[in-house]
VEXKOLMI-742230 format. One record per residue (C-alpha): residue in one letter; chain; x, y, z. Coordinates in steps of 0.001 Angstrom, whole numbers, plus 500000, padded with zeros to 6 digits. Layout:
N
["A","A",[X,Y,Z]]
...
END
This chain:
747
["M","A",[332644,592731,379299]]
["S","A",[335058,594117,376495]]
["N","A",[335342,592817,372979]]
["N","A",[338734,591492,373693]]
["D","A",[337330,589266,376611]]
["Y","A",[334248,588403,374839]]
["S","A",[333350,584362,374081]]
["P","A",[330531,582685,372107]]
["L","A",[330587,580209,375305]]
["S","A",[329400,582988,377764]]
["D","A",[326234,584261,375459]]
["P","A",[322833,582366,376610]]
["N","A",[321520,583547,372520]]
["V","A",[324359,581738,370771]]
["R","A",[323585,577718,370177]]
["P","A",[326360,575228,371746]]
["L","A",[329351,574427,369823]]
["T","A",[329351,571467,367671]]
["M","A",[333086,571822,367576]]
["S","A",[335444,569625,369436]]
["V","A",[337652,571756,371822]]
["P","A",[340401,569879,373568]]
["Q","A",[339738,569456,377537]]
["T","A",[343117,570538,378594]]
["V","A",[343109,574157,379145]]
["P","A",[346623,575799,379620]]
["A","A",[347080,576554,383181]]
["E","A",[348150,579879,381931]]
["Q","A",[344995,580738,380302]]
["A","A",[342958,579120,383403]]
["N","A",[344334,581439,385930]]
["G","A",[344308,584577,383799]]
["N","A",[347834,585225,384020]]
["W","A",[349540,584406,380913]]
["L","A",[353040,583038,382156]]
["G","A",[355427,580786,380067]]
["P","A",[355054,576885,380238]]
["A","A",[356960,575160,383373]]
["S","A",[360065,574427,380771]]
["F","A",[360429,577827,379913]]
["V","A",[363320,579862,381563]]
["P","A",[362755,583387,382393]]
["M","A",[364728,585879,381119]]
["S","A",[365272,587499,384255]]
["Q","A",[367207,584503,385409]]
["Q","A",[369120,584148,382181]]
["A","A",[370375,587844,383003]]
["S","A",[372500,586390,386193]]
["H","A",[374247,584712,383398]]
["D","A",[373854,586757,379908]]
["F","A",[374359,590381,380697]]
["T","A",[373350,591380,377538]]
["V","A",[369498,591666,378747]]
["Y","A",[370477,594679,380677]]
["A","A",[372563,596417,377361]]
["H","A",[369714,595741,374957]]
["A","A",[367371,597509,378214]]
["L","A",[369884,600280,377959]]
["R","A",[369573,600690,374146]]
["R","A",[365950,600479,374286]]
["H","A",[365827,603562,376854]]
["W","A",[369263,605121,376091]]
["V","A",[368120,608649,375838]]
["V","A",[365377,608698,378909]]
["A","A",[368480,607069,380826]]
["V","A",[371024,609747,379553]]
["G","A",[368655,612275,380049]]
["L","A",[367877,611369,383742]]
["G","A",[371663,610500,384443]]
["V","A",[372889,614050,382822]]
["L","A",[369639,615756,385348]]
["L","A",[370493,614017,388653]]
["A","A",[374379,614571,388320]]
["A","A",[373668,618299,387536]]
["L","A",[371561,618207,390699]]
["I","A",[373483,616036,393568]]
["G","A",[377208,616946,391917]]
["P","A",[377172,620786,392789]]
["A","A",[374897,620277,395811]]
["V","A",[377757,617558,397731]]
["W","A",[380174,620027,396508]]
["L","A",[378794,622698,397953]]
["T","A",[377605,620719,400937]]
["Y","A",[380455,619443,401766]]
["G","A",[382546,622897,401841]]
["A","A",[386689,623201,402140]]
["R","A",[387923,620827,405403]]
["Y","A",[390882,622016,407433]]
["T","A",[392514,619774,409916]]
["A","A",[394861,620978,412874]]
["N","A",[397277,618465,414381]]
["S","A",[398922,618837,417634]]
["Y","A",[401436,615942,418672]]
["L","A",[402603,614730,422185]]
["R","A",[405126,612671,423544]]
["V","A",[403812,609742,425789]]
["A","A",[407524,607681,427107]]
["T","A",[407447,604042,427158]]
["Q","A",[408275,604117,430625]]
["E","A",[408561,606938,433515]]
["P","A",[411400,609313,432906]]
["V","A",[414192,608403,436023]]
["M","A",[417168,611018,436804]]
["V","A",[419504,608679,439704]]
["F","A",[417065,605723,440886]]
["P","A",[415972,602883,438311]]
["T","A",[412528,601793,438336]]
["E","A",[411852,599132,440277]]
["Q","A",[408997,597688,438321]]
["V","A",[409631,596427,434580]]
["R","A",[407193,598010,432299]]
["V","A",[406005,595508,429671]]
["Q","A",[404310,596435,425972]]
["T","A",[401260,595476,427569]]
["E","A",[401057,597820,430468]]
["F","A",[402157,600679,427724]]
["E","A",[399843,599793,425204]]
["I","A",[396782,599917,428071]]
["Y","A",[398729,603177,429420]]
["K","A",[398313,604879,425798]]
["A","A",[394688,604043,425798]]
["T","A",[394130,605448,429016]]
["Q","A",[395434,608536,427574]]
["Q","A",[393598,608480,424810]]
["Q","A",[390275,608319,426586]]
["L","A",[391511,610850,429102]]
["I","A",[392195,613574,426417]]
["K","A",[388168,613011,425151]]
["S","A",[386850,612747,428463]]
["R","A",[384049,614987,429769]]
["F","A",[385667,616705,432050]]
["V","A",[389092,617746,429981]]
["L","A",[386653,618560,427140]]
["T","A",[384723,620965,429511]]
["A","A",[387551,622434,430490]]
["A","A",[388825,623245,427097]]
["L","A",[385490,624824,426434]]
["R","A",[385864,627105,428998]]
["D","A",[388861,628779,427549]]
["P","A",[387715,632147,426224]]
["S","A",[389540,631841,423093]]
["V","A",[386870,628987,421851]]
["T","A",[383794,629983,423986]]
["N","A",[382396,632373,421426]]
["L","A",[383592,630444,418487]]
["A","A",[380572,629481,415690]]
["C","A",[380919,625702,415311]]
["V","A",[380566,625895,419553]]
["Q","A",[377649,627950,419509]]
["A","A",[375788,626429,416652]]
["E","A",[375713,622869,418955]]
["E","A",[373247,622422,421727]]
["D","A",[375796,620123,423552]]
["P","A",[379741,621281,422457]]
["V","A",[381219,618359,424693]]
["S","A",[379436,615372,422968]]
["W","A",[380399,617369,419393]]
["L","A",[383791,617701,420137]]
["A","A",[384378,614185,421579]]
["R","A",[382741,613001,418245]]
["E","A",[384512,615390,416170]]
["L","A",[387847,615144,417783]]
["R","A",[390389,612447,416691]]
["V","A",[392961,611039,418880]]
["N","A",[395472,608025,417663]]
["Y","A",[398963,606873,417650]]
["P","A",[400513,606614,413915]]
["G","A",[402388,603772,413453]]
["K","A",[401726,602530,417235]]
["A","A",[404721,604757,418351]]
["E","A",[404819,606898,421152]]
["I","A",[403552,609994,419309]]
["M","A",[400196,610613,420199]]
["E","A",[398285,612921,417488]]
["V","A",[395393,615050,418434]]
["A","A",[393453,616342,415413]]
["L","A",[390366,618206,414307]]
["T","A",[388998,619055,410802]]
["G","A",[386355,621658,409978]]
["T","A",[385407,624395,407618]]
["D","A",[386977,627274,409402]]
["P","A",[391142,626557,410081]]
["K","A",[391266,629177,412999]]
["E","A",[388395,627350,414913]]
["V","A",[389955,623716,414337]]
["T","A",[393093,625429,415259]]
["A","A",[391540,627127,418507]]
["L","A",[389904,624188,419682]]
["V","A",[392635,621578,419176]]
["R","A",[395132,623786,421373]]
["A","A",[392666,624488,423913]]
["V","A",[391871,620742,424085]]
["V","A",[395432,619934,424498]]
["D","A",[396307,622983,427033]]
["A","A",[393554,621339,428950]]
["Y","A",[395072,617838,429115]]
["M","A",[398213,618843,430091]]
["D","A",[396400,620963,433153]]
["E","A",[393976,618405,434212]]
["V","A",[395734,615384,433663]]
["V","A",[399776,615759,433042]]
["D","A",[400355,618544,435127]]
["V","A",[397809,617187,437746]]
["E","A",[400240,613655,438090]]
["R","A",[403054,615970,439207]]
["N","A",[401234,617888,441934]]
["Q","A",[400417,614652,442767]]
["R","A",[403902,613704,443273]]
["R","A",[404421,616761,445088]]
["Q","A",[401822,615969,447474]]
["Q","A",[403222,613090,448006]]
["L","A",[406549,614569,448931]]
["S","A",[404618,616843,451560]]
["E","A",[402837,613736,453345]]
["L","A",[406479,611697,453785]]
["D","A",[407947,614915,455451]]
["R","A",[404987,615194,457661]]
["V","A",[405385,611444,458295]]
["Y","A",[408898,611558,458727]]
["T","A",[408671,614048,461402]]
["D","A",[406120,612415,463551]]
["K","A",[408396,608984,463123]]
["E","A",[411241,610836,464858]]
["T","A",[409207,612490,467223]]
["E","A",[408206,609058,468297]]
["V","A",[411781,607590,468322]]
["R","A",[412797,610476,470680]]
["Q","A",[410097,609651,472807]]
["K","A",[410639,605961,473352]]
["R","A",[414415,606427,474070]]
["T","A",[413440,608958,476898]]
["D","A",[410928,606569,478229]]
["L","A",[413696,603705,478138]]
["R","A",[416146,605637,480270]]
["Q","A",[413559,606919,482771]]
["L","A",[413233,603191,483133]]
["A","A",[416494,601967,483694]]
["E","A",[416984,605045,486412]]
["Q","A",[414144,603172,488266]]
["L","A",[415552,599657,488042]]
["G","A",[419018,600793,489486]]
["T","A",[420671,598907,486150]]
["S","A",[419889,598487,483100]]
["E","A",[421036,594508,483057]]
["T","A",[417879,592349,482493]]
["D","A",[419613,588825,483182]]
["V","A",[418816,589275,486655]]
["L","A",[415211,590279,486253]]
["S","A",[414598,587619,483356]]
["L","A",[415493,584834,485979]]
["K","A",[413159,586055,488854]]
["Q","A",[410731,586672,485755]]
["Q","A",[410706,583176,484572]]
["N","A",[410320,581685,488166]]
["A","A",[407338,583858,488917]]
["L","A",[405762,582853,485332]]
["Q","A",[405880,579361,485872]]
["E","A",[404022,579707,489409]]
["L","A",[401555,582078,487604]]
["A","A",[400907,579463,484555]]
["A","A",[400543,576224,487342]]
["F","A",[397884,578410,488978]]
["R","A",[396410,579355,485801]]
["S","A",[395826,575620,484811]]
["E","A",[394141,574985,488267]]
["L","A",[391920,578045,487729]]
["M","A",[390493,576812,484434]]
["K","A",[390122,573441,485290]]
["T","A",[387798,574758,488487]]
["Q","A",[386005,577403,486091]]
["F","A",[385502,574548,483417]]
["L","A",[383852,571964,486502]]
["L","A",[382062,575071,487558]]
["M","A",[380401,575712,484158]]
["R","A",[379420,572412,483699]]
["R","A",[377916,571815,487147]]
["K","A",[375939,575016,486620]]
["G","A",[374694,573463,483326]]
["E","A",[373704,570402,484798]]
["L","A",[372096,572708,487826]]
["K","A",[370172,574561,485161]]
["A","A",[368945,571075,483480]]
["L","A",[367860,569738,486459]]
["Q","A",[365345,572944,487598]]
["A","A",[363901,572474,484014]]
["E","A",[363523,569075,484320]]
["L","A",[361414,570028,487928]]
["E","A",[359371,572525,486770]]
["G","A",[358335,570379,483803]]
["I","A",[357312,566937,486068]]
["D","A",[353928,568060,485972]]
["K","A",[353736,567884,482164]]
["L","A",[355686,564869,481909]]
["E","A",[353503,561974,480542]]
["V","A",[354167,558254,482309]]
["S","A",[354599,555838,479300]]
["D","A",[352634,552621,478949]]
["I","A",[355770,550768,479777]]
["E","A",[356365,552517,483180]]
["L","A",[352926,552435,483830]]
["A","A",[352579,548302,483106]]
["A","A",[355838,547963,485170]]
["A","A",[354516,549704,487846]]
["A","A",[351268,547667,487661]]
["Y","A",[353093,544423,487710]]
["G","A",[354684,545148,490939]]
["D","A",[351205,546591,492646]]
["P","A",[349242,543550,494493]]
["V","A",[345977,545158,493909]]
["A","A",[346809,546300,490312]]
["R","A",[347901,542621,489667]]
["R","A",[344876,541286,491245]]
["L","A",[342362,543560,489467]]
["L","A",[344267,542748,485951]]
["D","A",[343433,538825,486560]]
["E","A",[340479,539582,487818]]
["L","A",[339516,541456,484567]]
["A","A",[341284,539076,482210]]
["F","A",[339020,535859,483776]]
["R","A",[335774,537826,483530]]
["Q","A",[336437,538767,479727]]
["Q","A",[337390,535117,478881]]
["D","A",[334375,534189,480579]]
["M","A",[331951,536745,478691]]
["S","A",[333973,535531,475020]]
["Y","A",[332546,531521,476622]]
["T","A",[329420,532725,476843]]
["E","A",[329135,534489,473997]]
["Y","A",[330286,531453,472034]]
["A","A",[328410,528604,473806]]
["V","A",[325175,529898,475039]]
["R","A",[322104,530315,472843]]
["E","A",[321228,532849,471226]]
["G","A",[317789,534020,473212]]
["V","A",[319625,533153,476389]]
["Q","A",[322597,534607,475656]]
["S","A",[321865,538175,475750]]
["Q","A",[320960,537874,479650]]
["F","A",[324079,536791,480607]]
["V","A",[326371,538505,478051]]
["D","A",[324512,541906,479711]]
["R","A",[325454,540826,482906]]
["M","A",[328899,539790,482220]]
["R","A",[329604,542996,480571]]
["R","A",[328399,545085,483331]]
["E","A",[330850,543283,485717]]
["V","A",[333780,543339,483358]]
["S","A",[333302,547323,482898]]
["V","A",[333059,547610,487186]]
["V","A",[336752,545339,487147]]
["Q","A",[338040,547808,484056]]
["Q","A",[337054,551133,486338]]
["Q","A",[338256,549594,489530]]
["Y","A",[341624,549306,487397]]
["D","A",[341440,552404,485834]]
["S","A",[341347,554208,489082]]
["R","A",[344188,552124,490691]]
["A","A",[346245,553149,487381]]
["N","A",[345928,556447,487972]]
["E","A",[347216,556042,491791]]
["L","A",[350158,554453,490422]]
["R","A",[350795,556885,487639]]
["E","A",[350673,559894,490241]]
["E","A",[352512,557665,492714]]
["L","A",[355455,557763,489756]]
["K","A",[355376,561256,489281]]
["R","A",[355848,561934,493181]]
["R","A",[358894,559609,493102]]
["Q","A",[360354,561114,490008]]
["R","A",[360097,564292,491580]]
["M","A",[361808,563322,494889]]
["E","A",[364523,561958,493049]]
["I","A",[365184,565350,490621]]
["E","A",[364771,567056,494087]]
["K","A",[367498,565425,495522]]
["S","A",[370117,565460,492777]]
["L","A",[369372,569663,492609]]
["R","A",[370464,569825,496038]]
["E","A",[373707,567864,495503]]
["A","A",[374443,569798,492141]]
["E","A",[373785,573248,494221]]
["L","A",[376089,572057,497307]]
["Q","A",[378811,571301,494157]]
["T","A",[378208,574290,492679]]
["E","A",[379065,576212,496014]]
["L","A",[382224,574120,496342]]
["F","A",[383361,575153,492742]]
["E","A",[382843,578937,493104]]
["A","A",[384451,579206,496467]]
["E","A",[387455,577229,494985]]
["E","A",[387275,579590,492120]]
["A","A",[387660,582765,494357]]
["Q","A",[390480,581426,495834]]
["L","A",[392452,580367,492717]]
["A","A",[391542,583601,491414]]
["E","A",[392836,585301,494302]]
["E","A",[396538,583508,493892]]
["V","A",[396891,583860,490225]]
["R","A",[396200,587476,491268]]
["V","A",[399025,587855,493272]]
["K","A",[401408,585573,491510]]
["R","A",[400903,587941,488620]]
["E","A",[401773,591295,490371]]
["E","A",[405264,588939,491764]]
["A","A",[405829,587846,488147]]
["F","A",[405290,592149,486967]]
["K","A",[406925,593217,490201]]
["Y","A",[410163,591325,489010]]
["G","A",[409922,590495,485403]]
["G","A",[407829,593185,484356]]
["S","A",[410606,595830,483627]]
["S","A",[412670,593686,481882]]
["I","A",[409947,593018,479349]]
["D","A",[409572,596477,479059]]
["V","A",[413171,597030,478533]]
["E","A",[413148,594422,475829]]
["M","A",[410112,595664,473854]]
["M","A",[410922,599272,474222]]
["R","A",[414577,598874,472769]]
["A","A",[412655,596460,469660]]
["E","A",[410164,599155,468913]]
["I","A",[412859,601713,468976]]
["E","A",[415021,599478,466395]]
["H","A",[412044,599107,464185]]
["L","A",[411280,602776,464391]]
["D","A",[414856,603452,463555]]
["N","A",[414175,601040,460527]]
["V","A",[410687,602641,459191]]
["L","A",[412556,606147,459711]]
["E","A",[415408,605216,457303]]
["G","A",[413192,603816,454810]]
["I","A",[410907,607038,454887]]
["A","A",[414152,609104,454432]]
["N","A",[415401,607211,451703]]
["E","A",[411910,607457,449536]]
["R","A",[412010,610720,450419]]
["E","A",[414976,611692,448601]]
["K","A",[414022,609821,445751]]
["V","A",[410756,611894,445493]]
["K","A",[412643,615044,445794]]
["V","A",[415298,613877,443027]]
["E","A",[412187,612375,440560]]
["L","A",[410308,615880,441023]]
["R","A",[413277,617569,438585]]
["S","A",[412786,614760,435639]]
["A","A",[410745,615200,432261]]
["S","A",[406826,614305,432415]]
["R","A",[406265,611416,431017]]
["V","A",[403922,613043,428532]]
["R","A",[405571,616141,426561]]
["L","A",[404109,618334,423680]]
["L","A",[405978,618467,420683]]
["Q","A",[404355,620279,418379]]
["R","A",[401488,623062,419109]]
["A","A",[398773,622977,416797]]
["D","A",[399401,625869,413974]]
["E","A",[396824,627085,411665]]
["P","A",[396449,624683,408706]]
["E","A",[397092,626667,405305]]
["V","A",[395895,624030,402662]]
["S","A",[392332,621826,403318]]
["D","A",[392068,618433,402211]]
["R","A",[390213,619236,398690]]
["T","A",[391056,616180,397330]]
["M","A",[388374,614508,399762]]
["R","A",[386013,616852,398606]]
["V","A",[386956,616399,395080]]
["A","A",[386726,612523,394984]]
["L","A",[383658,612573,396691]]
["T","A",[381955,614903,394163]]
["M","A",[382971,612680,391528]]
["L","A",[381871,609671,392865]]
["T","A",[378793,611412,393799]]
["L","A",[378420,612558,389699]]
["M","A",[379437,609342,388505]]
["M","A",[376846,607670,390642]]
["G","A",[374137,610323,389186]]
["L","A",[374860,609810,385982]]
["V","A",[375130,605501,386493]]
["L","A",[371911,605435,389088]]
["P","A",[369026,605848,386597]]
["G","A",[370411,603776,384016]]
["V","A",[370602,601099,386398]]
["C","A",[367163,601453,387101]]
["I","A",[366098,601363,384121]]
["A","A",[367830,598166,382684]]
["L","A",[366756,596592,386094]]
["W","A",[363102,597685,385435]]
["D","A",[362711,596899,381616]]
["S","A",[364441,593366,382124]]
["R","A",[361412,592478,384464]]
["A","A",[359322,592544,381327]]
["Q","A",[361164,589886,379515]]
["R","A",[361234,591639,376199]]
["V","A",[362679,589960,373226]]
["N","A",[366125,591335,372227]]
["S","A",[367189,589152,369420]]
["A","A",[366027,586105,367476]]
["R","A",[368270,583852,369875]]
["D","A",[365938,584848,372428]]
["V","A",[363011,583288,370290]]
["S","A",[365152,579774,369246]]
["N","A",[366847,579166,372709]]
["G","A",[365001,580947,375330]]
["L","A",[361333,579826,373623]]
["G","A",[362443,577012,371362]]
["L","A",[360784,578142,368384]]
["P","A",[362050,577725,365064]]
["V","A",[362680,580791,363556]]
["I","A",[362334,580812,359643]]
["G","A",[363261,584814,359157]]
["S","A",[363646,588183,360192]]
["V","A",[361968,591207,358875]]
["P","A",[364191,594245,359116]]
["V","A",[362548,597263,361793]]
["I","A",[361567,600049,359067]]
["P","A",[360111,603351,360426]]
["S","A",[357059,604369,360312]]
["H","A",[357600,607497,357831]]
["A","A",[359784,605200,355533]]
["I","A",[356975,602831,355405]]
["R","A",[354342,605227,354147]]
["Q","A",[357027,606177,351360]]
["L","A",[358095,602352,350400]]
["G","A",[356972,603751,346459]]
["S","A",[359266,607011,346584]]
["P","A",[362108,606970,343965]]
["S","A",[364317,608052,346409]]
["K","A",[367557,606068,346712]]
["R","A",[367124,605783,350522]]
["H","A",[363521,604293,350299]]
["M","A",[364644,602344,347614]]
["N","A",[366997,600562,350010]]
["W","A",[364538,600233,352607]]
["H","A",[362049,598951,350091]]
["T","A",[364516,596603,348701]]
["R","A",[365174,595339,352320]]
["L","A",[361981,594624,353133]]
["T","A",[361336,592993,350078]]
["E","A",[364316,590061,350347]]
["A","A",[363494,589523,354258]]
["A","A",[359718,588455,352721]]
["D","A",[360725,586668,349954]]
["S","A",[363474,584889,352446]]
["I","A",[360522,583882,354407]]
["A","A",[358426,582874,351342]]
["A","A",[361173,580268,350151]]
["R","A",[360858,578795,353229]]
["L","A",[357273,578470,352958]]
["L","A",[357468,577341,349333]]
["R","A",[359982,574721,350753]]
["K","A",[357695,573324,353550]]
["A","A",[354383,573325,351181]]
["Q","A",[357018,570962,348906]]
["L","A",[357990,568939,351584]]
["E","A",[354615,568522,354256]]
["Q","A",[352031,570288,351650]]
["T","A",[352008,573175,353997]]
["R","A",[349424,575424,351979]]
["V","A",[347246,577148,355306]]
["V","A",[349364,579146,357451]]
["L","A",[347907,581364,360218]]
["I","A",[350012,584526,360871]]
["T","A",[349496,585537,364204]]
["S","A",[351018,587485,367756]]
["A","A",[350843,586884,371367]]
["M","A",[349486,590617,371287]]
["G","A",[348559,593405,369349]]
["G","A",[350907,595682,367476]]
["E","A",[353801,593131,367004]]
["G","A",[353751,593473,362907]]
["K","A",[351557,590581,361942]]
["T","A",[349685,592271,359364]]
["T","A",[352599,593966,357827]]
["L","A",[354432,590606,357745]]
["A","A",[351202,588618,356067]]
["T","A",[350988,591601,353836]]
["Q","A",[354673,591089,352589]]
["V","A",[355235,587492,352750]]
["A","A",[351622,586929,350194]]
["M","A",[353245,589462,347777]]
["S","A",[356335,587997,348149]]
["L","A",[354172,584377,346998]]
["A","A",[352490,586212,344206]]
["R","A",[355673,587623,342822]]
["S","A",[357094,584023,342682]]
["E","A",[353949,583152,340491]]
["H","A",[352075,581587,343274]]
["S","A",[348683,582256,343724]]
["A","A",[347920,583460,346957]]
["V","A",[345181,584837,349051]]
["L","A",[345130,586878,352087]]
["V","A",[342338,586269,354610]]
["D","A",[341168,589056,357395]]
["F","A",[340666,587237,360184]]
["D","A",[341509,590364,362491]]
["L","A",[337309,590419,362648]]
["R","A",[337643,592677,365539]]
["R","A",[340014,595147,363889]]
["P","A",[340032,594622,360218]]
["A","A",[343040,596086,358172]]
["F","A",[343607,594690,354419]]
["D","A",[340532,597129,353486]]
["E","A",[342298,600364,354229]]
["I","A",[345787,598492,352943]]
["F","A",[344584,597469,349578]]
["G","A",[341573,600460,349038]]
["L","A",[339205,597570,348813]]
["P","A",[335512,597490,350311]]
["L","A",[335350,595907,353681]]
["K","A",[332398,593661,352980]]
["P","A",[331304,591261,351551]]
["G","A",[334183,589229,353373]]
["V","A",[335178,586700,356104]]
["S","A",[332133,587525,358460]]
["E","A",[329395,587298,355356]]
["F","A",[330963,584249,354616]]
["L","A",[330777,582534,357962]]
["R","A",[327056,583744,358282]]
["G","A",[326102,582352,355256]]
["E","A",[325295,585500,353492]]
["V","A",[327665,585134,350077]]
["E","A",[329322,582615,348288]]
["L","A",[333148,582561,348328]]
["D","A",[333327,583992,344920]]
["D","A",[331728,587150,345957]]
["A","A",[334106,587546,349076]]
["V","A",[337593,587014,347358]]
["Q","A",[338405,590538,345560]]
["K","A",[341413,591039,343406]]
["T","A",[343924,593268,343937]]
["I","A",[346566,595034,341439]]
["T","A",[349251,592617,342095]]
["D","A",[348875,589664,340139]]
["D","A",[348231,586482,341999]]
["L","A",[347113,587917,344771]]
["S","A",[343677,588164,346149]]
["V","A",[342467,589353,349596]]
["M","A",[339067,588309,351696]]
["T","A",[338504,591039,353752]]
["A","A",[336964,590691,356970]]
["G","A",[333605,592085,356747]]
["R","A",[331068,593334,359137]]
["W","A",[331907,591246,362666]]
["D","A",[328953,590522,364753]]
["R","A",[328411,587921,367593]]
["Q","A",[326687,585649,364636]]
["A","A",[329788,585220,362604]]
["L","A",[332122,584239,365972]]
["T","A",[329281,581935,366750]]
["A","A",[329719,580214,363062]]
["L","A",[333379,580548,363687]]
["A","A",[333218,578643,366865]]
["N","A",[331348,575818,365362]]
["G","A",[334003,575033,362458]]
["A","A",[332649,577239,359676]]
["A","A",[336001,578526,358986]]
["G","A",[337252,574718,357990]]
["D","A",[334750,574815,354994]]
["L","A",[336464,578522,353976]]
["F","A",[340116,576980,354082]]
["E","A",[338912,573668,352217]]
["K","A",[337580,576099,349261]]
["L","A",[340475,578342,349690]]
["R","A",[342792,575418,349211]]
["E","A",[341368,574233,346000]]
["R","A",[341402,577538,344289]]
["F","A",[344688,578951,345464]]
["D","A",[348324,577594,345957]]
["F","A",[348768,579442,349511]]
["V","A",[346174,580431,351913]]
["L","A",[347710,583176,354332]]
["V","A",[345534,583880,357396]]
["D","A",[346052,586994,359237]]
["A","A",[344181,586398,362856]]
["S","A",[343896,588545,365550]]
["P","A",[346358,588200,368838]]
["I","A",[345796,585094,370890]]
["L","A",[346042,586337,374174]]
["P","A",[343489,588662,374370]]
["V","A",[340519,587209,372436]]
["A","A",[339360,583593,371293]]
["D","A",[339092,583915,367886]]
["T","A",[342289,583095,366632]]
["R","A",[342228,579875,368971]]
["F","A",[338982,578643,366911]]
["V","A",[340978,579475,363268]]
["S","A",[344267,577786,364110]]
["Q","A",[342034,574118,364603]]
["H","A",[341989,574524,360781]]
["V","A",[345609,575310,359263]]
["D","A",[348710,573837,358389]]
["A","A",[351178,575583,360330]]
["V","A",[351083,579245,362457]]
["V","A",[353793,581819,362256]]
["L","A",[354058,583860,365347]]
["S","A",[355298,587486,364562]]
["V","A",[357462,588542,367068]]
["L","A",[358665,592256,367484]]
["R","A",[361759,593308,368934]]
["D","A",[362274,595161,371755]]
["V","A",[358184,595033,372230]]
["S","A",[357452,591117,372323]]
["Q","A",[357856,589582,375917]]
["A","A",[358987,586161,376417]]
["P","A",[355976,584964,378885]]
["R","A",[353303,585996,376786]]
["I","A",[354885,584231,373582]]
["S","A",[355307,580777,375648]]
["A","A",[351705,581118,376948]]
["A","A",[350494,582110,373393]]
["C","A",[352528,578594,372133]]
["E","A",[350781,576660,374812]]
["I","A",[347209,577784,373762]]
["L","A",[347950,576652,370252]]
["R","A",[349655,573412,371411]]
["G","A",[346300,572636,373370]]
["F","A",[344209,573228,370364]]
["G","A",[346170,570905,368644]]
["V","A",[348384,573123,366365]]
["R","A",[351493,570850,365373]]
["V","A",[353945,573697,363663]]
["I","A",[354573,577047,364965]]
["E","A",[357387,578955,363716]]
["A","A",[358430,582704,364468]]
["V","A",[359568,585490,362085]]
["V","A",[361526,588092,364509]]
["T","A",[361086,591732,363521]]
["G","A",[364445,593860,363977]]
["P","A",[368231,593999,362938]]
["S","A",[369538,590709,361867]]
["D","A",[371619,588679,364505]]
["S","A",[374222,587647,361841]]
["G","A",[374609,591009,360113]]
["R","A",[374953,588631,357013]]
["Y","A",[374647,591652,354362]]
["K","A",[377678,593612,355789]]
["D","A",[379832,590593,357306]]
["L","A",[379617,588909,353796]]
["G","A",[379733,592298,350962]]
["Y","A",[376174,591774,350044]]
["E","A",[374712,594661,351376]]
["P","A",[371635,595604,349095]]
["R","A",[372114,598054,346670]]
["L","A",[370549,599756,343470]]
["P","A",[372080,599656,340230]]
["A","A",[373640,603092,339512]]
END
């Protein structure tokens, strides 16, 4: 365990404490994490409303931020400039017409704007399609280009880099490519446009030519077919001897009426025949399954009721069952078994006779059903034969009447059909001829997509983008380290001014001490004007704080003041020394007590021996007069720390400091106690119970608000009622310069 973490309560050799310690320990101390109280608002949260936190962070580290920013900008700025390089853009423009250009025939379908947008988007995708780009890269002028050879997949690379758009949503399509070599980008754009014209635009015109060839072929075929139909019609008229169709039509109508009558009779006969065949199949299936057919109980009961033998057996069986039931009920139990057994045998015999007769009746019923089905089957076969003969006769009549109708009217129908076909073919042939003439004329019209401007080699690169990107990178390189350092430093929540202590922590600030360089502190006694100015500023700051203590002593009898800090290195010893000297200059007797037992300092500052001092007094080794030593300053005495050990700390924890302060209070006007930091060790917490007030030394840019807040909570937990602060750093108000009272030495 280190000295800073030592506590007398953990040493088994130290006797138990007799002092009263508060039962409530701050949660920050108990958890070992020195955070502020619940009411404390972290500066990191205040930073969202007060950007001065970041300004102070940059002020503390501006040298590092500027150095890193310049270094980072010097590295990435030239790198971006060299990496980006000069960029050249080659452009080619094509005209995409809203409608298909026409010469004579107007377009039947009116194209709306939506269709034109679809057409433009289609052409935009076609020019970047893989087959067009592959055709472009096959061009000998671009195959061996360095940018093409450097790519594993030149087609995909060209598809990504090539830009195709419509500036202003007009009929102009721009094809552009940007690169570092003007000749390469120009060759690539020209190759892509040429491939697009060959593979897409010219293909559409070739399709029109193919359409014309197809129309010529169809027109020739239809013309030949019309000639053949006319020849057939002429030959048919020669066979009939006349081309008049009225007489042939009349005979045809009579023959057709007779034919329709016979057809109607034939359909009826066929329907009846089909139904009879269905009935015949059903009867055959029923006959085949008669052996598997089970006779129902109802049918069997009806047959038994009509059969005398079965009926007699049923009556006898019922009579014997009735006798057996009566016997079982009326005869005594001992005699009952003889009669009942005999009656059961009789009932069983009658039951067997009845079952045998029932089986005979069941077979008789099946035989009767088979005879009825066979009879119905013979009748159905006879009717089927009759219907088949009638069908054959009617079919022959229909054939004869059909031949007769064709003989008189077939030629007339053929004539009319051939005339209708010839008329239809004439109409089709006329339409094909008109369409063929339209295509011939439209082939002479201009293409819908035309090349307006071929890509020329660019002379000027887009240097503006290169410069802008480089400048932006330089600015980011300069600013980024400062931003990172500001964010990192703001997380520590250091005290930037007295306002942070008074407003953020809620501690009264009774004064401020100027920041004096370490070399100036060592030479404050120098006669030079500069060092005398430093001395004057420090003296006036200490006098201001001393005046506040004098006033509080008059009003509240605050004479024993503990001067400490949350952590070490925050100027508490310097503050205590200067305030004590200021009180002595005002002719008030003051004594400085060095309670920083682990790291004493007053013996070196005043050139006094380390012992005897506080530790010796606490252990009871010396009297107060032997421990208090005079200094060269009038009315100022010093009680050094002495040789510290665990026995002294035990005495301190048991309240020995209270006796010391009571004796010092009787001999001096003020007792200023310089104690160890609050958070690292427990010494100051024991001392704080016996003082009138505590003054926290806060060093700007070093002290952290959460630790100061935790220290205040610890002091309040030990019963300290008055806690004030002194900030070491430049004054917030700048009162000297603002009011014209900058300290000056006499000439």
